[in-house]
PAZAPA-4460 file (N, C-alpha, C; in steps of 0.05 Angstrom, whole numbers, plus 32768, in hexadecimal, padded with zeros to 4 digits):
% residues 138
    n_x    n_y    n_z   ca_x   ca_y   ca_z    c_x    c_y    c_z   seq   type   mol
   80A7   8565   826E   80C3   855B   825E   80BB   855F   8244     1      X     A
   80B5   856A   8233   80A8   8559   8214   80B4   8547   820E     2      X     A
   80A8   8533   81FC   80BA   8518   81F5   80C1   851A   81D4     3      X     A
   80D7   850E   81D2   80DE   850F   81BD   80C3   8519   818C     4      X     A
   80B2   850F   819F   809E   84FB   8190   808D   851A   8187     5      X     A
   8088   8528   819A   8079   853A   81A7   807E   8554   8195     6      X     A
   80A1   8550   8192   80AB   8568   8184   80B0   856B   8165     7      X     A
   80A8   8551   815B   80B1   854D   8137   8091   8556   812E     8      X     A
   8093   8566   8115   807D   8571   810E   806E   8555   80FE     9      X     A
   8045   8551   8102   8049   8539   8105   804A   8536   80E3    10      X     A
   803E   8550   80D3   8035   8555   80B9   8054   8552   80AA    11      X     A
   8062   855F   80B3   807D   8557   80A6   8080   8537   80AB    12      X     A
   8092   852B   80C2   808D   850A   80C3   8083   84F6   80A0    13      X     A
   806C   84FB   80AB   8056   84F6   8099   8063   84FA   807F    14      X     A
   8056   8514   806A   8072   850E   8059   8086   850B   8057    15      X     A
   8097   8507   8063   80AD   84FD   805B   80AD   84DA   8058    16      X     A
   809A   84D7   8065   8096   84A9   8066   8092   84B4   804D    17      X     A
   806B   84BD   8043   8070   84B9   8029   8084   84C0   8015    18      X     A
   808C   84D4   8013   80AA   84D4   8000   80BF   84BB   8003    19      X     A
   80BD   84BF   8017   80C8   84A4   801F   80C5   847B   8009    20      X     A
   80A7   8489   8009   8095   8471   8004   8097   8473   7FE2    21      X     A
   809E   848E   7FDC   8092   848D   7FBE   80A9   848F   7FAC    22      X     A
   80C3   8495   7FBB   80E4   8487   7FBE   80E4   846F   7FAF    23      X     A
   80D6   8466   7FC7   80E1   8448   7FCC   80DB   843F   7FAF    24      X     A
   80B8   8452   7FAC   80AC   8439   7F9B   80BF   843A   7F79    25      X     A
   80B7   845B   7F6E   80D6   8454   7F5E   80F2   8450   7F53    26      X     A
   80F8   8448   7F6D   8114   842D   7F71   810C   8415   7F5D    27      X     A
   80F4   8417   7F77   80E4   83F2   7F64   80DF   83F6   7F46    28      X     A
   80CD   840F   7F47   80CC   840B   7F28   80D8   840C   7F13    29      X     A
   80F0   841D   7F20   8105   8425   7F06   8122   840C   7F08    30      X     A
   811B   83F6   7F2C   812E   83E3   7F1C   814E   83F9   7F1F    31      X     A
   814A   83FF   7F38   816C   840C   7F49   816C   8402   7F66    32      X     A
   818B   8411   7F62   819A   840D   7F80   818F   8423   7F90    33      X     A
   8191   8417   7FAC   8193   8435   7FB8   81B7   8447   7FC4    34      X     A
   81B0   842E   7FBC   81DB   8430   7FCE   81DE   8441   7FB8    35      X     A
   81E1   8444   7FA4   81E7   844E   7F81   81DD   8466   7F7D    36      X     A
   81C9   8464   7F7A   81B7   8476   7F6E   81A2   848E   7F86    37      X     A
   81A4   849E   7F88   8194   84B6   7F86   8174   84C5   7F7C    38      X     A
   8167   84C4   7F98   814D   84C8   7F82   813E   84CE   7F99    39      X     A
   812E   84E8   7F9A   811F   84F6   7FA3   8106   84FD   7F9B    40      X     A
   80F3   8501   7FBD   80D1   8507   7F9E   80C7   851D   7FAD    41      X     A
   80B5   851F   7F9C   80AB   853E   7F9E   808D   853F   7F9E    42      X     A
   8075   8533   7FA8   805A   853F   7FA0   8055   8551   7FAA    43      X     A
   8043   8569   7F94   8031   857A   7F93   8021   8580   7F84    44      X     A
   8007   8589   7F86   7FF5   8596   7F7A   7FF9   8577   7F68    45      X     A
   7FF0   855C   7F69   7FED   8552   7F53   800D   8554   7F49    46      X     A
   8016   8554   7F50   8034   8559   7F35   8058   854D   7F3F    47      X     A
   8051   853E   7F3D   8074   8529   7F42   8084   8536   7F37    48      X     A
   8097   8533   7F4A   80B8   8544   7F50   80CB   852E   7F4E    49      X     A
   80D4   8529   7F43   80F9   8510   7F4D   8103   851F   7F3A    50      X     A
   8118   8520   7F56   8131   852A   7F4D   8142   8511   7F65    51      X     A
   8162   851A   7F48   816E   8512   7F52   8194   851B   7F41    52      X     A
   8198   851B   7F50   81BB   851D   7F50   81CB   8511   7F36    53      X     A
   81BD   84F3   7F28   81D5   84EA   7F15   81BD   84FA   7EF6    54      X     A
   81CA   8500   7EEB   81C4   8509   7ECC   81BD   84EF   7EB3    55      X     A
   81CE   84D1   7EBE   81BE   84C6   7EB3   81A2   84B2   7EBA    56      X     A
   81AE   84AD   7ED7   818F   84B3   7EE5   8178   84C1   7EDC    57      X     A
   817D   84DB   7ECF   816E   84EB   7ED1   815B   84E6   7EB9    58      X     A
   8166   84E3   7EA3   8165   84DF   7E87   814F   84B9   7E88    59      X     A
   815D   84B0   7E96   8147   849F   7E9B   812A   8499   7EA1    60      X     A
   813D   84AE   7EBF   810D   84AE   7EBD   8109   84B6   7EB8    61      X     A
   8102   84CC   7E9E   8102   84E2   7E8C   80ED   84D4   7E78    62      X     A
   80FC   84C0   7E6D   80F5   84B2   7E5F   80D8   849B   7E65    63      X     A
   80E5   8497   7E84   80D0   8489   7E97   80B5   849C   7EA3    64      X     A
   80B9   84B3   7E9D   80A3   84BF   7EBA   8089   84B4   7EB1    65      X     A
   807E   84B2   7EA5   8069   84B3   7E90   8061   8495   7E9F    66      X     A
   8070   847C   7EA4   8076   8468   7EA9   806A   846B   7EC9    67      X     A
   807D   846E   7ED8   808C   8487   7EF4   8065   848B   7F09    68      X     A
   805B   8497   7EF4   8046   84A7   7EFD   8025   8492   7F01    69      X     A
   8032   847A   7EE9   801C   8473   7EE8   8020   845B   7F03    70      X     A
   802C   8454   7F02   8034   8440   7F13   802C   844F   7F39    71      X     A
   8034   8468   7F3F   803C   846D   7F4F   8017   8476   7F55    72      X     A
   8003   8478   7F42   7FDA   847A   7F49   7FE4   8475   7F3B    73      X     A
   7FEA   844F   7F39   7FD4   8435   7F43   7FE3   842A   7F5C    74      X     A
   7FF0   8429   7F64   7FFE   8423   7F77   7FF9   8430   7F99    75      X     A
   7FF6   844C   7F91   7FF5   8467   7FB3   7FE1   846E   7FAB    76      X     A
   7FC0   8463   7F8E   7FBA   846D   7F8F   7FB4   848F   7F90    77      X     A
   7FC5   8499   7F7D   7FCB   84B6   7F77   7FBF   84C7   7F66    78      X     A
   7FC7   84E0   7F65   7FAD   84DE   7F47   7FC7   84FD   7F39    79      X     A
   7FDC   84EB   7F3A   7FF7   84FF   7F27   7FE9   850A   7F0C    80      X     A
   7FF0   851E   7F0C   7FEA   8524   7EF1   800E   8526   7EDB    81      X     A
   801D   853D   7EF0   803D   853C   7EDE   804A   852D   7EE0    82      X     A
   8057   8530   7ED9   8073   8527   7EE6   808A   8532   7ED8    83      X     A
   809B   853E   7EF1   80BD   8542   7EE0   80D0   8543   7EEF    84      X     A
   80E7   853F   7EDA   8103   8534   7EED   8119   854C   7EE7    85      X     A
   8122   8541   7EFE   8132   8564   7F0C   8149   8558   7F11    86      X     A
   8164   855C   7F00   8180   8554   7F06   8183   856E   7F10    87      X     A
   8194   856C   7F39   819D   857E   7F4D   81BC   857A   7F4D    88      X     A
   81C8   8583   7F53   81E0   8585   7F4C   81E9   8574   7F65    89      X     A
   81FD   855E   7F60   820A   8546   7F6A   8215   8560   7F8C    90      X     A
   8223   855B   7FA1   8229   8558   7FB9   8257   8562   7FB0    91      X     A
   8257   856A   7FB5   826E   8578   7FB3   8283   8578   7FC3    92      X     A
   8299   8566   7FB6   82AE   8559   7FD0   82C3   8570   7FD5    93      X     A
   82CD   857A   7FE3   82E9   858E   7FDC   82FB   8581   7FDD    94      X     A
   830E   8584   7FD1   8324   8578   7FD4   8336   8581   7FDA    95      X     A
   8349   857F   7FF4   8355   8586   8001   8376   8590   7FF4    96      X     A
   8381   85A9   7FFD   838B   85B0   7FF5   83A5   85AF   800E    97      X     A
   83C6   85A5   8001   83D1   858B   8018   83EF   859B   8009    98      X     A
   83EC   85B3   800F   83F8   85C8   800B   83FE   85D2   8034    99      X     A
   841A   85DA   802F   8421   85D8   8057   8420   85F7   8059   100      X     A
   8415   85F6   806D   840A   860F   807A   841F   862C   806F   101      X     A
   8438   8624   807D   8449   862F   8086   8460   8626   8080   102      X     A
   8482   8622   8071   849C   8620   8074   84B4   862D   808B   103      X     A
   84C4   861F   808F   84CF   8633   8097   84EB   862F   8091   104      X     A
   84FC   8646   8096   850E   8647   807F   8528   864C   8090   105      X     A
   8540   8630   808D   8549   861E   8097   855D   863A   80AD   106      X     A
   8566   864A   80AD   856A   865E   80C9   855E   8648   80DC   107      X     A
   8545   8652   80D6   852B   865A   80F0   8527   863C   80F9   108      X     A
   8531   8625   80EA   8532   8605   80ED   8546   8609   8112   109      X     A
   8553   860A   80FD   8577   8615   810B   8565   8620   812E   110      X     A
   8563   8630   812C   8555   8635   8147   854A   8627   814D   111      X     A
   8530   862B   8143   851C   8619   814D   8529   85FE   8166   112      X     A
   8540   85F1   8151   854D   85D6   8163   8561   85DE   8176   113      X     A
   8565   85F2   8178   8577   85FA   8192   856D   85FB   81AB   114      X     A
   855D   860C   819F   853C   860C   81BD   8535   85F1   81B6   115      X     A
   8529   85E3   81A8   8526   85C1   81B6   853F   85B4   81C1   116      X     A
   8550   85BF   81BF   856A   85B4   81C9   855B   85B6   81E7   117      X     A
   8562   85D2   81F3   8564   85DC   820E   8546   85D0   821F   118      X     A
   8534   85CA   8209   8516   85C7   8219   850F   85AD   8226   119      X     A
   8514   85A7   8246   850D   8590   8253   84EF   857C   824C   120      X     A
   84E3   8586   8249   84C4   8588   823C   84CA   856F   8220   121      X     A
   84C1   8558   821F   84B9   854E   8209   84A4   8549   81EC   122      X     A
   8495   854B   81FE   8487   854D   81EF   8487   8570   81DD   123      X     A
   8492   857B   81E6   849A   8597   81E0   84A9   85A3   81CB   124      X     A
   84C1   858C   81D2   84D3   858D   81BA   84D5   8576   81AD   125      X     A
   84BE   8561   81B0   84C0   8555   819E   84AD   8560   8179   126      X     A
   849F   857A   8185   8491   858C   8177   8499   85AA   816C   127      X     A
   84AE   85AD   8172   84CD   85BA   816E   84DA   85B5   8167   128      X     A
   84E7   8594   8169   84F0   8583   814B   84D3   8584   8132   129      X     A
   84C0   8584   8137   84AF   8577   8118   84AD   8585   810E   130      X     A
   84B3   85A5   8119   84AF   85BE   8105   84C0   85C6   80FD   131      X     A
   84E3   85C4   8102   84FD   85BE   80F1   84FC   85A8   80E7   132      X     A
   84E8   859B   80DD   84EE   858A   80C0   84CC   859B   80AB   133      X     A
   84CC   85AD   80B1   84C3   85BF   80A5   84CF   85D2   808B   134      X     A
   84E7   85C0   808E   84F4   85DD   807C   84ED   85EB   8064   135      X     A
   84F0   85FD   8058   84E7   860D   803E   8505   8607   802B   136      X     A
   8518   85F6   8032   8530   85F2   802E   8536   8608   8020   137      X     A
   8537   8626   8032   854D   864A   802C   856A   8640   8031   138      X     A
***
């Protein structure tokens, strides 16, 4: 049986670790709180791409992109030539529609109550009585 460490691509793990260090340095340069702001970093062909989901932070990063590039070059001995800031859409949180799935007419509610009276199983009886409370008022 293989160990879990052998299942992970070592090159991928190393690049993720490098990107984490770069983004951590950007948080430090910009004096940002990790809990409030999201920043992701990608480096490809001497080009630094900074991704964020906050347009205001994206504007600040754009004004400071040369400073960030110089600091990263100096601290990590990189040879980054270009910096680009991209704003990605934030995660969408869907609001739940609290509309009832079905409605029972008053006639059907009365029938369910009569059926519930004849049932000996208490759990089933309570379930049917709960259904009768969801009448549409017709």
